[in-house]
C-alpha positions as CSV (number, residue, x, y, z in Angstrom):
1,X,-0.1,0.2,0.4
2,X,1.0,3.5,-0.6
3,X,0.7,6.9,1.6
4,X,-1.2,9.8,0.2
5,X,-0.5,13.2,1.7
6,X,-2.5,16.2,1.0
7,X,-0.2,18.6,1.1
8,X,-1.9,21.8,1.5
9,X,-4.2,20.0,5.0
10,X,-0.7,17.1,5.7
11,X,-3.6,14.5,6.0
12,X,-2.3,11.1,5.7
13,X,-4.2,8.5,4.0
14,X,-3.3,4.9,2.3
15,X,-4.2,4.5,-1.1
16,X,-5.9,0.3,-2.1
17,X,-4.9,-0.7,-5.2
18,X,-8.1,-1.3,-6.7
19,X,-8.6,-5.1,-7.4
20,X,-7.8,-6.8,-10.7
21,X,-11.1,-6.2,-13.4
22,X,-13.3,-9.2,-13.5
23,X,-14.5,-10.6,-17.2
24,X,-18.1,-9.5,-17.8
25,X,-18.8,-12.8,-19.6
26,X,-16.5,-15.7,-17.2
27,X,-16.3,-13.3,-14.7
28,X,-12.5,-14.3,-14.4
29,X,-10.3,-12.3,-12.6
30,X,-7.0,-11.2,-15.1
31,X,-4.9,-8.4,-15.6
32,X,-4.9,-6.2,-18.3
33,X,-0.8,-5.1,-18.9
34,X,0.2,-9.1,-17.7
35,X,-2.4,-11.0,-19.7
36,X,-4.2,-9.3,-22.7
37,X,-7.8,-8.4,-22.9
38,X,-9.6,-5.5,-23.0
39,X,-12.1,-2.7,-21.2
40,X,-14.5,-0.1,-23.3
41,X,-18.1,0.3,-23.7
42,X,-21.4,-0.9,-24.5
43,X,-23.3,2.5,-25.0
44,X,-22.8,3.6,-21.5
45,X,-22.3,0.8,-19.4
46,X,-18.0,-0.2,-18.6
47,X,-17.0,-3.9,-20.1
48,X,-13.9,-5.9,-19.9
49,X,-13.0,-8.8,-21.4
50,X,-10.1,-11.6,-20.2
51,X,-8.2,-12.8,-23.7
52,X,-10.2,-15.8,-23.9
53,X,-13.3,-13.7,-24.1
54,X,-11.6,-11.7,-26.7
55,X,-10.1,-13.8,-28.9
56,X,-14.0,-15.6,-28.9
57,X,-15.6,-12.4,-30.0
58,X,-13.3,-11.3,-32.6
59,X,-14.1,-15.6,-34.2
60,X,-17.6,-15.0,-33.7
61,X,-18.0,-11.6,-35.5
62,X,-15.9,-13.3,-38.1
63,X,-17.7,-16.0,-39.2
64,X,-21.2,-13.5,-38.8
65,X,-19.8,-11.1,-41.2
66,X,-18.7,-14.3,-43.4
67,X,-14.5,-13.0,-42.9
68,X,-11.9,-15.5,-43.5
69,X,-9.0,-15.7,-42.5
70,X,-7.9,-15.8,-46.2
71,X,-9.2,-12.3,-46.6
72,X,-7.8,-11.4,-43.3
73,X,-4.3,-12.4,-45.3
74,X,-4.9,-10.4,-48.1
75,X,-6.0,-7.1,-46.6
76,X,-2.2,-7.1,-44.9
């Protein structure tokens, strides 16, 4: 934990690191910095996706849009 000192009042308080995000789909905890994944918003709702769920969502979107892996390689 880290101490935070208000330079105007001298008041001290401890900074508690927020917990790691929880995946909005599978509810597992993960680290964005170490493992990957993403965070963002669906409209006004905040969402977090672990790497596994993010990969699954992107794969499902490719299938729904009829995007094949061959088409992706041609674009690169």
